[in-house]
C-alpha positions, 0 to 999 in steps of 0.5 A, a space after each residue: 324802482 327796479 330790483 337792483 335799487 331795492 337790493 341797494 337800499 337794502 345793502 345800505 340798511 344792513 351794511 353797518 352791522 356786517 358784511 353782506 353775503 347775498 340774498 334774494 329780492 322778489 317784489 309782491 305785487 297785487 297787495 295792499 300796503 299799509 304799514 311803514 317803510 322799512 324791513 320787517 323780519 318774519 322769524 317763523 317764515 325765515 324771510 323779511 318784508 321790505 316796504 318802500 314807498 308803497 312796494 312790498 318785496 320778499 327778501 330772503 337773507 342768509 341765516 346770519 344775516 337774518 339773526 341780525 336783522 332780527 336783533 336789530 329790530 329789537 334793539 330799535 324798539 328798545 331805543 324807540 321806547 316801544 318795547 315790552 314783554 308783549 312786543 319781545 314776544 311777538 317779534 320772536 314768534 313772527 305773529 301775535 304773543 302768547 297773551 295778545 288776542 287777534 286784532 279785529 277790524 274796530 279795536 286792534 288795527 291802530 297801527 294799519 290806520 295810524 299812517 293814513 289818519 296822521 298824514 291827513 293831520 300833517 297834510 291839513 294842519 301841520 306847517 313846512 319847514 321853519 329855521 330862522 336861526 339858519 335861515 334869515 329869509 324865514 319869518 321871525 316873531 317873538 312867540 318863536 323864541 323858544 323854538 328850534 327848527 321845525 318841520 311838520 310841526 316837529 320842533 327839533 329844540 322845544 320838542 327834543 325830537 332826536 331824543 325820542 329815538 332813531 325815527 327822530 335822529 333820521 328825521 332831521 339827518 335827512 334835513 341835515 344831509 341836504 344842508 351838507 349837499 347844497 350849502 347853507 345859502 342854497 339849502 335856505 333858497 331852497 327851503 324856504 319858509 313852509 317848504 315841504 320837503 320837495 322829493 323828501 317829503 314822503 320820507 319825511 311824513 313816513 318818519 313823522 308819522 312814526 315819531 308821533 305814533 310812539 308819542 300817541 302810544 305813551 300818551 294812551 299808556 299814560 292817559 286812557 287806562 279804560 279798555 274800552 275807551 281805547 277800543 272805541 277811539 281806534 275803532 272810530 277813524 274820526 275819533 283817532 284822527 282827534 286823538 292823532 292830532 291831540 298828540 301834537 297838541 301836547 300832553 296836556 290837551 291829549 290828557 284832557 280830551 282823553 278824559 272827556 271821552 273816557 267819562 262819555 264811554 262809562 256813561 254809555 254814550 254813543 259813537 256819534 255822541 263821542 264825536 260830538 263830544 270830541 268836536 265840542 271839546 276842540 271848539 271850547 279849547 282853541 278859540 280866537 285866532 284858533 277858531 277857524 282852524 278848529 272848524 277845519 279840523 272838526 270838519 275833517 273828524 266827520 269825514 274820517 268818522 264817515 271813512 270818507 277822508 278826502 
């Protein structure tokens, strides 16, 4: 992707809110990118950072454009349910809010770890596309009767994904656009059962990870009241993977797994013991036809805990 392509993407990103009047783009090379694609305003510096497909760019906007983008980032957080007093302060200050302590490598860096950990969940445990309702070449079973169009475990109907915020809407908009582009007959021939999106896979995985991060944050807020338990989960990639996948398993399972970990933390258990409790919880919960998959999940939890995700 060249600079002109980046400028076009940025222009498309901004165009619905106002007329573009000019900006400068410079690629920042030799830096590790560990966050989601998108535009990130940096108010103290007067520019934005643009992340796209693992590449990082500095974007200098006009004062008007910068102000409107800053407002847009606030609006998106409100729509996504992720805004609170501290996050407003963080956006406006360009850094940590007055009540927020700097992140440490063990407790505050969950967002930077999340994309990598959650993509491993998607790649290893979540299926591709299913949409029997529109594509009759997809398999049918009575167990699917309450399900809707599904991709990477995100069920458009049962999960009401588009009601979760802008990322949920964008996720299925991308798929709908391919339906319009190809026509339904060609679409169903291309998007066969378990298809993973082809050239759209990475965009869809990024959005799925963002959607599930918001759900994870809600679950943590609802079910993990002990700060030390939160710190221990987010400081160990094996435990984080366990709770990332628990977000797909559903709030009931998340609450159950979180309670076991919280009780163990309060009892003074070590990280190694917490990992055993996490794996035992899965083994005892997902039995029968799920047993083989559970063994795979537990194996990946072990690898992740050693920072050795393959």
